[in-house]
C-alpha positions as CSV (number, residue, x, y, z in Angstrom):
1,X,135.8,6.8,-62.6
2,X,132.7,5.4,-61.1
3,X,129.8,6.7,-59.0
4,X,129.3,3.4,-57.2
5,X,129.8,3.4,-53.4
6,X,133.3,2.5,-52.3
7,X,132.2,-0.8,-50.8
8,X,131.1,-1.9,-54.3
9,X,134.3,-0.8,-56.0
10,X,137.2,-3.1,-56.9
11,X,140.5,-3.0,-55.1
12,X,142.1,-1.7,-58.2
13,X,139.6,1.2,-58.5
14,X,140.0,2.0,-54.8
15,X,143.8,2.0,-54.9
16,X,143.9,4.2,-58.1
17,X,141.4,6.7,-56.6
18,X,143.4,7.0,-53.4
19,X,146.8,7.2,-55.1
20,X,145.5,10.1,-57.4
21,X,143.9,12.0,-54.5
22,X,140.3,11.6,-55.6
23,X,139.4,10.0,-52.3
24,X,141.0,9.0,-49.0
25,X,141.6,5.7,-47.2
26,X,139.3,7.0,-44.4
27,X,136.4,7.5,-46.8
28,X,136.8,4.1,-48.4
29,X,137.2,2.2,-45.1
30,X,134.4,4.1,-43.4
31,X,132.1,3.2,-46.3
32,X,133.1,-0.4,-46.2
33,X,132.8,-0.8,-42.4
34,X,129.3,0.8,-42.6
35,X,128.4,-1.8,-45.2
36,X,129.8,-4.6,-43.1
37,X,127.8,-3.6,-40.1
38,X,124.6,-3.2,-42.1
39,X,125.0,-6.5,-43.9
40,X,126.9,-9.0,-41.7
41,X,124.1,-9.5,-39.2
42,X,122.3,-11.5,-41.9
43,X,125.2,-13.2,-43.7
44,X,127.4,-13.9,-40.6
45,X,130.6,-13.9,-42.7
46,X,132.7,-11.6,-40.4
47,X,133.0,-13.0,-36.9
48,X,135.6,-10.5,-35.5
49,X,134.7,-6.9,-36.3
50,X,137.8,-4.8,-36.5
51,X,136.0,-1.8,-38.0
52,X,136.9,0.8,-35.4
53,X,140.6,-0.1,-35.5
54,X,140.4,-0.1,-39.3
55,X,139.0,3.4,-39.4
56,X,141.8,4.7,-37.2
57,X,144.4,2.9,-39.3
58,X,142.9,4.5,-42.4
59,X,143.4,8.0,-40.8
60,X,147.0,7.0,-40.2
61,X,147.3,5.9,-43.9
62,X,146.0,9.3,-44.9
63,X,148.6,11.1,-42.9
64,X,151.3,8.9,-44.4
65,X,149.9,9.6,-47.9
66,X,150.0,13.4,-47.3
67,X,153.6,13.2,-46.1
68,X,155.2,10.6,-48.5
69,X,152.6,9.0,-50.8
70,X,151.1,5.5,-50.9
71,X,152.4,2.8,-48.7
72,X,152.1,0.2,-51.4
73,X,149.8,-1.2,-54.2
74,X,146.9,-1.9,-51.8
75,X,147.1,1.5,-49.9
76,X,143.7,1.9,-48.2
77,X,142.1,-1.2,-49.7
78,X,139.8,-2.9,-47.1
79,X,140.5,-6.6,-46.7
80,X,139.4,-9.5,-44.4
81,X,141.5,-12.3,-42.9
82,X,140.3,-15.8,-42.3
83,X,140.0,-16.7,-38.7
84,X,142.4,-19.7,-38.9
85,X,145.3,-17.5,-39.7
86,X,147.3,-15.6,-37.0
87,X,146.8,-11.8,-36.6
88,X,148.6,-10.4,-33.6
89,X,146.4,-10.0,-30.6
90,X,143.4,-11.7,-32.2
91,X,142.0,-15.3,-31.6
92,X,142.9,-18.1,-34.0
93,X,140.2,-20.6,-33.1
94,X,140.0,-22.4,-36.5
95,X,136.2,-22.7,-36.0
96,X,136.6,-24.7,-32.7
97,X,135.1,-23.5,-29.5
98,X,137.8,-25.1,-27.4
99,X,140.4,-23.0,-29.2
100,X,138.7,-19.6,-28.9
101,X,141.2,-18.3,-26.4
102,X,144.3,-19.1,-28.6
103,X,145.6,-15.5,-29.1
104,X,148.2,-15.0,-31.9
105,X,151.5,-13.6,-30.5
106,X,152.4,-12.1,-34.0
107,X,151.2,-11.7,-37.5
108,X,151.3,-14.6,-40.0
109,X,153.2,-13.7,-43.2
110,X,149.9,-13.3,-45.1
111,X,148.8,-10.6,-42.7
112,X,152.3,-8.9,-42.7
113,X,152.4,-8.9,-46.5
114,X,148.9,-7.4,-46.8
115,X,149.9,-4.7,-44.3
116,X,153.2,-3.9,-46.1
117,X,151.2,-3.4,-49.3
118,X,149.0,-0.9,-47.5
119,X,145.8,-2.9,-47.1
120,X,143.6,-2.3,-44.0
121,X,142.1,-5.2,-42.2
122,X,138.4,-4.6,-41.3
123,X,137.5,-8.0,-39.9
124,X,138.2,-11.7,-39.6
125,X,136.0,-14.3,-41.4
126,X,134.3,-17.5,-40.4
127,X,135.6,-21.0,-41.1
128,X,134.2,-24.5,-40.3
129,X,135.6,-26.6,-37.5
130,X,139.3,-27.5,-38.1
131,X,138.8,-25.7,-41.5
132,X,137.8,-29.0,-43.0
133,X,134.3,-28.9,-44.4
134,X,133.0,-27.8,-47.8
135,X,130.5,-25.6,-46.0
136,X,131.0,-23.0,-43.4
137,X,129.3,-23.6,-40.0
138,X,130.5,-24.3,-36.5
139,X,129.2,-24.2,-32.9
140,X,131.4,-21.2,-32.0
141,X,130.1,-18.7,-34.6
142,X,127.3,-20.4,-36.4
143,X,126.6,-20.7,-40.1
144,X,127.7,-18.3,-42.9
145,X,125.0,-17.8,-45.5
146,X,125.4,-17.7,-49.2
147,X,124.5,-14.1,-50.3
148,X,122.7,-15.6,-53.4
149,X,120.4,-18.0,-51.6
150,X,119.9,-18.9,-47.9
151,X,119.4,-22.6,-48.9
152,X,122.8,-22.9,-50.6
153,X,126.1,-23.5,-49.0
154,X,128.6,-20.6,-49.0
155,X,131.3,-23.1,-49.6
156,X,134.1,-24.0,-47.3
157,X,136.4,-23.7,-45.7
158,X,136.8,-20.0,-46.8
159,X,133.1,-19.5,-46.9
160,X,133.2,-16.5,-44.6
161,X,135.8,-14.9,-46.8
162,X,133.9,-15.4,-50.1
163,X,130.5,-14.4,-48.6
164,X,132.1,-11.3,-47.1
165,X,133.7,-10.1,-50.3
166,X,130.7,-10.9,-52.5
167,X,128.5,-8.9,-50.1
168,X,130.7,-5.8,-50.2
169,X,132.5,-6.4,-46.9
170,X,136.0,-5.8,-48.2
171,X,137.4,-5.7,-51.7
172,X,139.7,-8.6,-51.1
173,X,139.3,-11.6,-48.8
174,X,142.2,-13.8,-47.6
175,X,141.5,-17.5,-47.7
176,X,143.4,-20.8,-47.8
177,X,143.0,-24.1,-49.5
178,X,144.1,-27.7,-48.6
179,X,141.5,-29.5,-50.8
180,X,139.4,-26.8,-52.4
181,X,138.9,-24.2,-49.6
182,X,139.5,-21.2,-51.9
183,X,137.7,-22.7,-54.9
184,X,134.6,-24.3,-53.2
185,X,133.5,-20.8,-51.8
186,X,134.4,-19.0,-55.1
187,X,132.3,-21.6,-57.0
188,X,129.4,-21.3,-54.6
189,X,129.3,-17.5,-54.5
190,X,130.5,-16.5,-58.0
191,X,133.8,-15.0,-56.8
192,X,137.2,-15.2,-58.5
193,X,140.2,-16.9,-57.0
194,X,143.3,-18.8,-57.8
195,X,144.7,-21.6,-55.5
196,X,148.5,-20.8,-55.7
197,X,150.9,-23.7,-56.2
198,X,153.3,-25.1,-53.6
199,X,155.9,-22.6,-52.5
200,X,154.1,-19.5,-53.8
201,X,152.6,-17.6,-50.8
202,X,154.4,-17.9,-47.4
203,X,152.5,-19.6,-44.6
204,X,153.2,-19.8,-40.9
205,X,151.1,-19.4,-37.8
206,X,153.2,-18.2,-34.8
207,X,150.6,-19.6,-32.4
208,X,151.0,-23.2,-33.7
209,X,152.1,-25.6,-31.0
210,X,153.6,-28.1,-33.4
211,X,154.4,-28.5,-37.1
212,X,151.7,-29.7,-39.4
213,X,151.9,-33.1,-41.1
214,X,154.0,-33.3,-44.3
215,X,150.9,-33.5,-46.6
216,X,149.2,-30.6,-44.8
217,X,152.4,-28.6,-45.4
218,X,152.5,-29.3,-49.2
219,X,148.8,-29.3,-50.0
220,X,147.7,-26.3,-48.0
221,X,148.2,-22.8,-49.5
222,X,147.3,-19.2,-48.8
223,X,145.5,-17.0,-51.3
224,X,142.9,-14.4,-52.0
225,X,139.2,-14.2,-53.1
226,X,137.8,-11.2,-54.9
227,X,134.8,-10.0,-56.9
228,X,137.0,-9.5,-60.0
229,X,140.0,-11.3,-61.5
230,X,142.1,-8.1,-61.6
231,X,141.8,-7.8,-57.8
232,X,143.0,-11.4,-57.3
233,X,146.0,-10.6,-59.4
234,X,146.8,-7.5,-57.4
235,X,146.4,-9.4,-54.1
236,X,148.6,-12.2,-55.3
237,X,151.4,-9.8,-56.2
238,X,151.3,-8.5,-52.7
239,X,151.1,-11.9,-51.0
240,X,154.0,-13.6,-52.7
241,X,156.6,-11.4,-51.0
242,X,159.2,-13.7,-49.5
243,X,159.2,-14.6,-45.8
244,X,161.8,-16.9,-44.3
245,X,159.3,-18.5,-41.8
246,X,158.1,-20.7,-44.7
247,X,160.8,-23.2,-45.8
248,X,158.7,-24.3,-48.8
249,X,158.5,-20.8,-50.3
250,X,160.3,-20.2,-53.5
251,X,161.1,-16.5,-54.2
252,X,159.8,-16.2,-57.8
253,X,158.3,-13.1,-59.6
254,X,154.6,-13.4,-60.1
255,X,154.6,-12.5,-63.8
256,X,156.3,-15.1,-66.0
257,X,157.5,-14.9,-69.5
258,X,155.1,-14.6,-72.4
259,X,154.3,-17.7,-74.4
260,X,155.3,-18.1,-78.1
261,X,152.2,-18.3,-80.2
262,X,148.6,-19.1,-78.9
263,X,148.5,-20.6,-75.5
264,X,147.4,-24.3,-75.7
265,X,144.6,-25.3,-73.4
266,X,143.5,-28.8,-72.7
267,X,139.8,-29.2,-72.2
268,X,137.9,-32.0,-70.4
269,X,134.4,-32.8,-69.3
270,X,135.2,-36.2,-68.0
271,X,133.6,-36.8,-64.6
272,X,134.2,-40.5,-64.4
273,X,131.6,-42.3,-62.2
274,X,129.9,-39.0,-61.3
275,X,127.2,-37.2,-63.2
276,X,127.8,-33.8,-64.8
277,X,125.0,-31.3,-64.3
278,X,123.8,-29.7,-67.6
279,X,124.4,-26.2,-66.1
280,X,128.1,-27.1,-65.4
281,X,128.5,-28.5,-68.9
282,X,127.0,-25.3,-70.3
283,X,129.5,-23.3,-68.2
284,X,132.4,-25.4,-69.5
285,X,131.3,-24.8,-73.1
286,X,130.9,-21.1,-72.4
287,X,134.4,-20.9,-70.9
288,X,135.9,-22.9,-73.9
289,X,134.2,-20.6,-76.4
290,X,135.4,-17.5,-74.5
291,X,139.0,-18.8,-74.5
292,X,138.9,-19.7,-78.2
293,X,137.6,-16.2,-79.0
294,X,140.3,-14.6,-76.9
295,X,143.0,-16.4,-79.0
296,X,143.7,-19.5,-76.9
297,X,144.0,-22.8,-78.7
298,X,141.6,-25.1,-76.9
299,X,141.7,-28.9,-77.5
300,X,139.5,-31.6,-75.9
301,X,142.0,-34.0,-74.5
302,X,142.2,-36.1,-71.3
303,X,144.8,-35.0,-68.7
304,X,146.8,-38.0,-67.3
305,X,145.6,-40.3,-64.5
306,X,143.3,-37.7,-62.9
307,X,141.0,-40.3,-61.2
308,X,144.0,-42.2,-59.9
309,X,145.6,-39.1,-58.6
310,X,142.4,-38.1,-56.8
311,X,142.1,-41.5,-55.1
312,X,145.7,-41.4,-54.0
313,X,145.3,-37.8,-52.7
314,X,142.4,-38.6,-50.4
315,X,143.7,-41.9,-49.0
316,X,147.0,-40.2,-48.2
317,X,145.6,-37.0,-46.8
318,X,143.0,-38.7,-44.6
319,X,145.5,-41.2,-43.5
320,X,147.7,-38.4,-42.3
321,X,144.8,-36.6,-40.7
322,X,143.6,-39.8,-38.9
323,X,147.0,-40.3,-37.5
324,X,147.9,-36.7,-36.5
325,X,144.7,-34.8,-36.0
326,X,142.1,-37.6,-35.4
327,X,142.4,-37.5,-31.6
328,X,141.9,-33.7,-31.5
329,X,138.8,-33.9,-33.7
330,X,137.4,-36.6,-31.4
331,X,138.2,-34.6,-28.3
332,X,137.4,-31.0,-29.3
333,X,135.1,-31.4,-32.3
334,X,131.3,-31.2,-32.3
335,X,129.1,-34.2,-32.9
336,X,128.5,-32.8,-36.4
337,X,132.1,-32.6,-37.4
338,X,132.8,-36.0,-35.9
339,X,130.0,-37.5,-37.9
340,X,131.4,-35.9,-41.1
341,X,134.8,-37.3,-40.4
342,X,133.3,-40.8,-39.8
343,X,132.0,-40.5,-43.3
344,X,135.3,-39.2,-44.7
345,X,137.2,-42.1,-43.2
346,X,134.6,-44.6,-44.5
347,X,134.5,-43.3,-48.0
348,X,138.1,-42.2,-48.6
349,X,139.7,-45.3,-47.0
350,X,142.8,-43.7,-45.2
351,X,146.2,-45.2,-45.8
352,X,148.2,-46.4,-42.7
353,X,151.8,-47.2,-42.1
354,X,153.8,-48.5,-45.0
355,X,150.8,-48.0,-47.3
356,X,150.8,-44.3,-46.5
357,X,154.5,-44.0,-47.2
358,X,154.1,-45.8,-50.6
359,X,151.2,-43.5,-51.4
360,X,153.4,-40.5,-50.7
361,X,156.1,-41.9,-52.9
362,X,153.7,-42.4,-55.8
363,X,152.8,-38.7,-55.7
364,X,156.0,-38.1,-57.7
365,X,154.8,-40.3,-60.5
366,X,151.5,-38.5,-60.8
367,X,153.1,-35.1,-60.6
368,X,155.7,-36.1,-63.2
369,X,152.9,-37.1,-65.6
370,X,151.1,-33.8,-65.1
371,X,154.2,-31.6,-65.4
372,X,155.0,-33.4,-68.7
373,X,151.4,-32.9,-69.9
374,X,151.6,-29.2,-68.9
375,X,154.6,-28.7,-71.1
376,X,152.4,-29.4,-74.1
377,X,149.2,-27.8,-72.7
378,X,150.2,-25.0,-70.2
379,X,146.6,-24.6,-69.1
380,X,143.8,-27.2,-68.5
381,X,140.1,-26.2,-68.4
382,X,138.2,-28.7,-66.1
383,X,135.0,-29.0,-64.2
384,X,135.1,-28.0,-60.5
385,X,131.8,-28.7,-58.7
386,X,129.8,-31.1,-60.8
387,X,126.6,-29.4,-59.8
388,X,125.8,-25.7,-59.5
389,X,126.1,-25.9,-55.7
390,X,124.8,-27.9,-52.8
391,X,122.6,-27.5,-49.8
392,X,124.4,-26.0,-46.8
393,X,124.3,-29.2,-44.7
394,X,124.6,-31.8,-47.5
395,X,128.1,-33.0,-46.3
396,X,126.6,-33.8,-42.9
397,X,124.0,-36.2,-44.3
398,X,126.0,-39.4,-44.2
399,X,128.4,-41.0,-46.6
400,X,126.3,-40.1,-49.7
401,X,126.3,-36.5,-48.7
402,X,130.1,-36.5,-48.4
403,X,130.4,-38.2,-51.8
404,X,128.1,-35.6,-53.4
405,X,130.1,-32.7,-52.0
406,X,133.7,-33.7,-51.5
407,X,133.9,-37.2,-53.1
408,X,132.9,-35.8,-56.5
409,X,135.3,-32.9,-56.3
410,X,138.0,-35.0,-58.0
411,X,139.4,-32.0,-59.9
412,X,139.8,-30.1,-56.6
413,X,141.9,-32.0,-54.1
414,X,144.0,-33.7,-56.8
415,X,145.5,-30.3,-57.7
416,X,146.4,-29.8,-54.0
417,X,148.1,-33.2,-53.9
418,X,150.2,-32.3,-56.9
419,X,150.9,-28.8,-55.7
420,X,149.7,-27.2,-59.0
421,X,148.0,-23.8,-59.2
422,X,144.3,-23.8,-60.1
423,X,141.8,-20.9,-60.6
424,X,138.1,-20.7,-60.4
425,X,135.8,-18.3,-62.2
426,X,132.0,-18.2,-62.8
427,X,131.0,-19.1,-66.4
428,X,127.3,-19.5,-66.1
429,X,124.3,-19.0,-63.9
430,X,121.7,-21.6,-63.1
431,X,118.4,-20.9,-61.2
432,X,119.8,-17.8,-59.6
433,X,123.2,-19.4,-58.5
434,X,126.6,-19.0,-60.2
435,X,128.4,-21.9,-61.8
436,X,132.2,-22.0,-61.8
437,X,134.8,-23.7,-63.8
438,X,138.5,-24.5,-63.0
439,X,141.7,-23.7,-64.9
440,X,144.8,-25.5,-63.9
441,X,148.3,-24.3,-64.9
442,X,152.0,-24.9,-64.7
443,X,153.8,-24.3,-61.4
444,X,154.5,-20.6,-60.8
445,X,152.1,-19.6,-63.6
446,X,149.2,-18.3,-61.6
447,X,149.5,-15.2,-63.9
448,X,148.5,-17.3,-66.9
449,X,145.6,-18.9,-65.1
450,X,144.3,-15.4,-64.1
451,X,144.7,-14.2,-67.7
452,X,142.5,-17.0,-68.9
453,X,140.0,-16.5,-66.0
454,X,139.8,-12.8,-67.1
455,X,139.0,-13.8,-70.6
456,X,136.0,-15.8,-69.3
457,X,134.9,-13.0,-66.9
458,X,135.0,-10.6,-69.9
459,X,132.5,-12.8,-71.7
460,X,130.2,-13.6,-68.7
461,X,130.6,-10.6,-66.5
462,X,131.4,-10.3,-62.9
463,X,128.8,-12.1,-60.8
464,X,128.8,-9.5,-58.0
465,X,127.2,-7.0,-60.4
466,X,124.1,-9.1,-60.4
467,X,124.1,-9.4,-56.6
468,X,124.4,-5.7,-56.2
469,X,121.8,-5.0,-58.8
470,X,119.3,-7.0,-56.7
471,X,119.6,-4.4,-54.0
472,X,118.7,-1.7,-56.4
């Protein structure tokens, strides 16, 4: 039991308190909506306030509980949904002013699965234009602030999600990730997350007018951000429920078999041509020591062809985007996002035509090397951001800004290209900002990744506790 206000409590604490009758969904949701309305004016994380409907839904949940018990494992837990994902009757603008009147005809599978688990949606969160920046800002809704420091980026593209959850506006935040969009915000704000692997969480937007490109389909995944690892785990178990709208989804249980003996973890600090900030190196050392002390067997060893994989990933992805989305960005995007994409295309050198097809073919080679490596080392501890964080508009400051933010994130987008799961957890603090590390794992072993993240969280503590302590 805890005497903290409900908006500070974890999803697991809330669900347990409701299921045992110590509180009600109405009390929890009302507390969280009140917090959202008191805080969001400064943070600008939630851009569609659904608080009134959420309070009414909570009353309905209470009536159901009185009659038949909990709806599911997230009964009464307040959550947010990222505004690039369909929720029936709400806009899906994807951060673009021209798309503000696209109204979803039905729920996406993520929304449906949250509802089936008993979660209550209190609002929809901000995302950058086309959900393709490592910071969250757009002409439609404006900038989302990092709750730690107004100067710093809240990350992107799920910056609204991460800023909301770390500020107490929901216990769990939905987000998605095509090149780091769950992990950038988690690293920037000190939250916990895992980018699921390909085929794990069903994805589909009923409002979409056409299918996405092949790489967008296999690199983009749906997931959750939370203040504590245990809540990410609970959210993931709810989100992986099968939905036939997603032809990539593989119906697998979330929890895999136990490993024989200590779990072997490969550990690398290699940042190739990029500098590694001392605070990030300290975080990596802290994470390594925490895993060793928790019984993992950590060995410093280089994973295969990481730099080559990252180069291939970007040339392929930006080649596909230039061909399939480039015209829409030019037509509907702001001057800011167009300038950023100019820098993307200059630095990442998009493949075209046969070169793109060959790059896609080579993906199998890199993935094979990694799956073989992961047979020996089921987990890999790597850097994520190579500096504690970055200024909110750094990626809009020309090619060098793009290099500093996205170009250096070689351990991020390479994992999307390979379709491998990867978690992010804070392992240090530097000058009042959290510093995250990444743990990569075998396909369908997000459970093992989260176990390792929890071992690090146990050593370091949940970063949200420090944020809330500031408020007294």
